[in-house]
C-alpha positions as CSV (number, residue, x, y, z in Angstrom):
1,M,36.7,104.0,118.2
2,R,32.9,103.4,118.0
3,R,32.1,104.9,121.4
4,I,34.6,107.5,122.3
5,R,36.2,106.6,125.6
6,A,34.2,108.1,128.3
7,A,36.8,108.4,131.0
8,A,40.2,110.0,131.3
9,V,43.2,107.7,131.3
10,S,44.1,107.9,135.0
11,A,47.4,108.5,136.6
12,V,47.4,104.8,137.4
13,T,47.0,104.0,133.8
14,L,50.0,106.2,133.0
15,S,52.1,104.5,135.5
16,F,51.2,101.1,133.9
17,A,52.0,102.5,130.5
18,F,55.4,103.6,131.6
19,T,56.1,100.2,133.2
20,V,54.8,98.4,130.1
21,A,57.1,100.3,127.8
22,A,60.0,99.8,130.1
23,C,59.8,96.1,130.9
24,G,57.9,94.6,128.0
25,G,55.1,93.1,130.0
26,G,54.9,89.5,131.2
27,S,54.9,87.5,128.0
28,S,57.7,85.6,126.3
29,G,59.0,86.1,122.9
30,T,57.2,83.1,121.5
31,E,53.6,82.4,120.5
32,G,51.3,80.8,122.9
33,S,50.5,77.1,123.3
34,N,47.5,74.9,122.5
35,E,47.0,73.6,126.1
36,Q,43.3,74.5,126.1
37,P,42.2,74.0,122.5
38,R,38.4,73.9,123.1
39,T,37.9,77.4,124.8
40,L,38.8,81.0,124.2
41,T,38.2,84.1,126.3
42,Y,37.3,87.2,124.4
43,W,37.2,90.8,125.7
44,A,35.0,92.8,123.4
45,S,34.8,96.6,123.5
46,N,31.4,98.3,124.1
47,Q,30.3,99.3,120.6
48,G,26.5,99.5,120.9
49,A,24.2,101.6,123.0
50,S,24.8,99.3,126.0
51,L,26.7,96.2,127.1
52,E,23.6,94.2,126.7
53,V,23.2,95.4,123.1
54,D,26.7,94.1,122.4
55,K,25.9,90.7,123.9
56,K,22.9,90.4,121.7
57,V,24.9,91.3,118.6
58,L,27.9,89.1,119.4
59,Q,26.6,86.0,121.0
60,P,24.8,84.6,117.9
61,E,28.1,85.0,116.0
62,L,30.1,83.3,118.7
63,D,27.6,80.5,118.8
64,K,28.1,80.2,115.0
65,F,31.9,80.0,115.5
66,E,31.5,77.3,118.1
67,K,29.2,75.2,115.9
68,R,31.8,75.4,113.1
69,T,34.9,74.7,115.1
70,G,33.9,73.2,118.4
71,I,35.6,76.1,120.2
72,E,33.6,77.8,122.9
73,V,34.2,81.6,123.2
74,K,33.6,83.1,126.6
75,L,32.5,86.6,126.0
76,E,33.0,89.7,128.3
77,V,32.0,93.1,127.0
78,V,34.2,95.7,128.7
79,P,33.1,99.3,129.1
80,W,35.4,101.9,127.5
81,G,36.1,103.5,130.8
82,D,37.7,100.3,132.0
83,L,39.2,98.7,128.9
84,L,42.6,100.3,128.7
85,N,43.3,99.9,132.4
86,R,42.2,96.2,132.2
87,I,44.4,95.6,129.2
88,L,47.5,97.3,130.8
89,T,47.0,95.3,134.0
90,A,46.8,92.1,131.9
91,T,50.0,92.9,129.9
92,T,52.0,93.5,133.1
93,S,50.6,90.4,134.9
94,G,50.6,88.1,131.9
95,Q,47.0,87.1,132.8
96,G,44.8,88.3,130.0
97,P,42.2,87.0,127.7
98,D,43.1,85.0,124.6
99,V,41.6,87.5,122.1
100,L,40.6,91.1,122.7
101,N,39.4,94.3,121.1
102,I,41.6,97.4,121.4
103,G,41.0,101.0,120.3
104,N,43.2,101.3,117.2
105,T,44.9,104.4,118.7
106,W,46.4,102.2,121.4
107,S,48.1,99.8,118.9
108,A,51.6,101.2,119.1
109,S,51.5,101.7,122.9
110,L,50.3,98.1,123.5
111,Q,52.8,96.8,120.9
112,S,55.6,98.2,123.0
113,S,54.5,95.9,125.9
114,G,55.6,92.8,123.9
115,A,52.4,91.1,125.2
116,L,50.5,90.9,121.9
117,L,51.0,88.5,119.0
118,S,52.8,90.1,116.1
119,W,50.9,89.7,112.8
120,D,53.8,88.8,110.5
121,A,53.3,87.5,107.0
122,K,52.7,84.0,108.2
123,N,50.0,85.0,110.7
124,F,48.3,87.3,108.2
125,E,48.3,84.4,105.7
126,A,46.5,82.3,108.3
127,I,43.5,84.7,108.2
128,G,43.5,85.3,104.4
129,G,46.3,87.7,103.8
130,K,47.1,91.3,104.7
131,D,46.0,92.7,101.4
132,R,42.3,91.9,102.3
133,F,42.3,95.1,104.4
134,V,42.1,98.7,103.4
135,E,45.3,100.7,103.8
136,S,44.0,103.3,106.1
137,A,42.9,100.7,108.6
138,L,46.2,98.9,108.5
139,G,47.9,102.3,109.3
140,S,46.5,102.1,112.8
141,T,47.8,98.6,113.7
142,G,51.2,99.4,115.1
143,V,54.5,101.2,114.6
144,Q,55.3,101.8,110.9
145,G,57.9,99.4,109.7
146,Q,57.1,96.8,112.3
147,D,54.8,93.8,112.0
148,P,51.3,94.9,113.2
149,A,50.2,94.2,116.7
150,A,46.6,93.8,115.8
151,V,44.1,93.3,112.9
152,P,41.4,95.8,111.8
153,L,37.9,94.8,112.9
154,Y,35.7,97.9,112.7
155,S,36.6,101.1,110.8
156,M,35.2,104.5,111.5
157,A,35.7,108.1,110.6
158,Y,34.5,111.5,111.8
159,A,31.8,113.4,109.9
160,L,29.6,116.4,110.5
161,Y,26.1,115.4,111.5
162,Y,23.4,118.1,111.2
163,N,19.8,118.5,112.2
164,K,17.8,119.1,109.0
165,K,14.8,120.8,110.6
166,M,16.9,123.2,112.6
167,F,18.8,124.1,109.4
168,A,15.6,124.6,107.5
169,D,14.1,126.7,110.3
170,A,17.2,129.0,110.2
171,G,17.1,129.2,106.4
172,I,20.3,127.3,106.0
173,E,20.4,125.2,102.8
174,Q,23.7,123.4,103.0
175,P,26.0,122.1,105.7
176,P,29.3,124.0,106.1
177,T,32.4,122.7,104.4
178,T,35.0,124.9,106.0
179,W,35.6,126.0,109.6
180,K,34.8,129.6,108.8
181,E,31.5,128.5,107.4
182,L,30.9,126.3,110.4
183,A,31.4,129.2,112.8
184,E,29.1,131.4,110.7
185,T,26.4,128.7,110.4
186,G,26.8,127.9,114.1
187,R,26.2,131.6,115.1
188,K,22.9,131.6,113.1
189,L,21.8,128.5,115.0
190,S,22.9,129.6,118.5
191,E,19.9,131.4,119.9
192,D,16.9,130.9,122.1
193,G,18.6,128.1,124.2
194,T,19.8,126.1,121.2
195,W,23.4,125.9,120.1
196,G,25.2,125.5,116.8
197,L,27.7,122.7,117.7
198,G,28.0,120.1,120.3
199,A,31.3,119.0,121.9
200,E,32.6,116.7,124.7
201,G,35.0,119.1,126.4
202,S,35.9,116.7,129.2
203,N,36.4,113.7,127.0
204,L,40.2,113.4,126.5
205,S,40.1,111.2,123.5
206,N,37.6,113.3,121.7
207,N,39.7,116.3,122.4
208,I,42.7,114.6,120.9
209,H,40.9,113.5,117.8
210,Q,39.7,117.0,117.0
211,V,42.9,118.8,117.7
212,F,45.0,116.2,115.9
213,V,43.0,116.8,112.7
214,L,43.2,120.6,113.1
215,A,47.0,120.3,113.7
216,K,47.3,118.5,110.4
217,Q,45.3,121.3,108.7
218,H,47.7,123.8,110.2
219,G,50.7,121.8,108.9
220,A,51.8,120.4,112.2
221,D,52.1,117.1,114.1
222,F,52.3,116.5,117.8
223,F,55.4,114.3,117.4
224,T,58.6,114.8,115.4
225,P,59.5,112.2,112.7
226,D,61.7,110.4,115.2
227,G,58.9,110.1,117.7
228,K,59.6,113.0,120.1
229,A,56.8,115.0,121.6
230,D,56.3,118.3,119.9
231,F,53.2,119.9,121.5
232,T,54.2,123.6,121.3
233,S,54.8,124.1,117.6
234,D,52.9,127.1,116.1
235,G,50.6,124.7,114.2
236,A,49.7,122.6,117.2
237,V,49.0,125.8,119.3
238,A,46.8,127.2,116.5
239,A,44.9,123.9,116.3
240,V,44.1,123.8,120.0
241,K,43.2,127.5,120.1
242,Q,40.9,127.1,117.0
243,Y,39.0,124.2,118.5
244,V,38.5,125.7,122.0
245,G,37.8,129.0,120.2
246,L,34.5,127.5,118.9
247,M,33.3,128.0,122.5
248,A,35.6,130.9,123.6
249,K,35.5,133.2,120.6
250,D,32.8,132.0,118.1
251,K,30.3,131.2,120.9
252,V,28.7,128.3,118.9
253,I,29.3,125.6,121.6
254,A,27.4,125.9,124.9
255,P,29.6,126.6,128.0
256,G,28.1,123.5,129.6
257,N,29.7,121.3,127.0
258,A,33.0,121.9,128.8
259,E,31.8,119.2,131.3
260,Y,30.5,116.7,128.8
261,A,32.3,113.3,128.6
262,Q,29.6,110.7,128.4
263,N,28.2,111.4,124.9
264,Q,25.8,114.1,126.2
265,S,26.3,116.1,123.0
266,L,24.6,113.3,121.1
267,S,21.7,113.4,123.4
268,D,21.4,117.2,122.9
269,F,21.5,116.7,119.2
270,A,18.7,114.1,119.4
271,K,16.6,116.5,121.5
272,D,17.0,119.4,119.1
273,K,19.2,121.4,121.5
274,T,22.2,121.3,119.3
275,A,22.2,121.6,115.5
276,M,25.6,120.0,114.6
277,V,28.0,117.5,116.1
278,L,31.3,116.1,114.9
279,W,31.3,112.3,115.6
280,Q,32.3,108.9,114.5
281,T,29.5,106.7,113.0
282,A,26.7,108.2,115.0
283,S,23.7,106.7,113.2
284,A,23.2,103.8,115.6
285,T,23.3,106.1,118.6
286,F,20.8,108.5,117.1
287,A,18.4,105.6,116.3
288,S,18.7,104.4,119.9
289,Q,17.6,107.9,121.0
290,G,14.5,107.9,118.9
291,M,15.7,109.9,115.8
292,N,14.6,108.8,112.4
293,E,17.2,108.7,109.6
294,D,15.4,111.5,107.7
295,E,15.8,113.9,110.6
296,W,19.5,114.3,110.3
297,G,22.1,114.6,107.5
298,V,25.8,113.8,107.3
299,A,28.6,115.6,105.5
300,P,32.4,115.5,105.5
301,A,34.0,117.2,108.5
302,P,35.3,120.7,107.7
303,V,38.7,121.8,106.4
304,Q,40.3,125.2,106.4
305,S,39.5,125.7,102.7
306,G,38.9,123.7,99.6
307,E,38.0,120.0,99.7
308,P,39.1,117.2,102.1
309,G,42.2,115.2,101.2
310,L,45.5,114.4,102.9
311,G,48.0,116.6,104.6
312,R,46.5,120.0,105.3
313,A,43.2,118.8,103.9
314,T,42.9,115.9,106.5
315,N,39.5,116.0,108.0
316,S,39.4,112.9,110.3
317,M,41.7,110.6,112.2
318,V,41.5,106.9,111.3
319,A,39.1,105.7,113.9
320,G,38.2,102.1,114.7
321,I,38.6,98.9,116.6
322,N,41.4,96.4,116.2
323,M,41.5,92.7,117.2
324,A,44.6,91.5,119.1
325,V,45.8,88.1,120.5
326,F,47.7,87.8,123.7
327,K,50.9,86.0,122.9
328,N,50.7,83.7,125.9
329,T,47.2,82.4,125.0
330,K,46.6,78.7,125.8
331,N,44.9,78.3,122.4
332,I,47.0,80.0,119.8
333,D,45.5,78.0,116.9
334,G,42.0,78.7,118.0
335,A,42.7,82.4,118.5
336,K,43.9,82.7,114.9
337,K,40.8,80.8,113.7
338,F,38.6,83.2,115.7
339,V,40.3,86.3,114.3
340,K,39.9,84.8,110.8
341,F,36.2,84.2,111.5
342,M,35.5,87.7,112.8
343,T,37.4,89.4,110.0
344,S,35.8,87.2,107.3
345,D,33.8,89.0,104.7
346,E,30.6,87.4,106.0
347,E,31.1,88.5,109.5
348,Q,32.5,91.9,108.6
349,I,29.2,92.6,106.8
350,I,27.1,91.3,109.7
351,L,29.0,93.1,112.5
352,N,29.6,96.4,110.8
353,K,26.0,96.7,109.7
354,A,25.0,96.1,113.3
355,Y,27.2,98.8,114.6
356,G,26.9,101.3,111.8
357,S,30.6,101.2,111.1
358,I,32.6,100.4,107.9
359,P,34.2,97.0,107.2
360,P,38.0,97.3,107.0
361,A,37.9,94.2,104.8
362,K,37.8,95.5,101.2
363,A,35.4,92.9,99.8
364,A,32.9,93.4,102.6
365,Q,32.8,97.2,101.8
366,Q,31.2,96.3,98.5
367,D,28.0,95.1,100.2
368,P,25.1,97.5,99.2
369,A,24.5,98.3,102.9
370,F,27.6,100.4,103.0
371,D,26.4,102.5,100.0
372,A,23.8,104.3,102.2
373,P,24.5,108.1,102.2
374,A,25.7,108.3,105.9
375,L,28.0,105.3,105.6
376,A,29.3,106.4,102.1
377,V,30.6,109.6,103.6
378,L,32.5,107.7,106.2
379,R,33.8,105.2,103.7
380,D,35.0,107.9,101.4
381,T,36.6,109.8,104.3
382,L,38.6,106.7,105.3
383,A,39.7,106.1,101.8
384,T,40.7,109.7,100.9
385,S,41.1,112.1,103.8
386,A,41.7,110.3,107.1
387,T,45.1,110.0,108.8
388,A,46.1,107.7,111.6
389,L,47.0,109.1,115.0
390,P,50.8,109.0,115.8
391,Q,51.8,105.3,116.0
392,V,54.3,105.8,118.8
393,P,54.6,103.9,122.1
394,E,53.7,107.1,124.0
395,E,50.4,107.6,122.2
396,S,48.2,106.8,125.3
397,Q,50.2,109.4,127.4
398,F,49.8,111.9,124.6
399,E,46.0,111.4,124.7
400,T,46.0,111.9,128.4
401,V,48.2,115.0,128.8
402,V,47.2,117.0,125.7
403,G,43.5,115.9,126.1
404,T,43.6,117.2,129.7
405,A,45.2,120.5,128.5
406,V,42.3,120.9,126.1
407,K,39.8,120.0,128.8
408,E,41.3,122.7,131.1
409,L,41.1,125.3,128.3
410,F,37.4,124.4,127.7
411,A,36.9,125.0,131.4
412,D,38.5,128.4,131.1
413,A,36.3,129.3,128.1
414,A,33.2,128.2,130.0
415,A,34.1,130.4,132.9
416,G,34.6,133.4,130.7
417,R,38.4,133.4,131.0
418,A,40.3,134.4,127.8
419,V,41.8,131.6,125.7
420,T,44.8,133.2,124.1
421,T,47.8,131.9,122.1
422,E,49.9,132.4,125.2
423,S,47.5,130.5,127.5
424,V,47.3,127.6,125.0
425,R,51.0,127.4,124.6
426,A,51.5,127.4,128.4
427,K,49.1,124.5,128.8
428,L,50.8,122.5,126.0
429,E,54.2,123.2,127.5
430,K,53.0,121.8,130.8
431,A,51.6,118.7,128.9
432,Q,54.9,118.2,127.1
433,Q,56.8,118.3,130.4
434,Q,54.8,115.3,131.6
435,M,55.9,113.1,128.7
436,P,58.8,110.7,129.1
437,E,62.1,111.8,127.6
438,K,63.3,109.7,124.6
């Protein structure tokens, strides 16, 4: 997702998620009607530096759509901290928008509610065909083997951003490519009040994104092939210990980062307080904080050894935003037209350029704007070395309970308490006990 969700998914959200999975929400098994063919309501996710920035980006495009179709789109930009709870409330009540943005990691969880339109071959054909979209983006649209619950809108990947001046001042010529090199580089940069690497230790989603990738690199998944939680495997434990160990053992992350959850690590980077940060499509945020493009560089996120790829060489989760339609919309034809418009090559170029993300539409990726060095790294990562988070109905609970376990371990590290294999395993065992039994 463009802006990593700033707030934890609350206990209320979890209760909604369990209810949604159990009862299938408030929508019927058929598509919506065309009772209100001249209007659509659209919940957009906060992609820019503020809600107002998003309105300035989106409203001209919505006006363009209205001029072409006669359909007015009523826009609401929803903050990330509120979005999932708002969506879950809508799925249980049956009272939602016509069209909405969802974090792509939520696709399978929301699919299980039965409240979203299924994008079968007929519906994909109505927007130009499924083969218009890159495979990695389609991998985060719902449970494998089922018709997708959403359509890719913005694609993103993690990369390693580094401060060129801080590297030069420390005599470091190249960004690290492995985790061992990152720790060594980070230690050289962690002195006199500056730190090697920034992190968002209280941001549950960011925690999940990082430990998921590290688990892949350790040959592990957090779920079994049949979808059961598997949080305590040796590989999963090693992944969490390695990530938190960047603060606890390697001392390259400031202890104060254990409390970060609102993108403070990006502010530290922009203020030359931190030399590196692992982030999704950060260029627009850096620009909004006054950094020039020549002040920072971007490189593929680290692996354990060798070069990024798939399997143990995975170096990013497939990040991004999907577009979904509520099945009980009062303007089903208009909703499909709007999705077609927003995912058209023309709009994909406009919108992804505005947000510094990568178009999931193949043809739009060919625009020269996405050949810029920073975006090329993200594009190549998505094409060659990114893997979708587990597409299981319990994914949102997984983000909450394991993300919280990592948050608590960062708090231990910040307080000087040892982070051991045993303490990590105990936290993950507790997290697994909070998952519903299958």
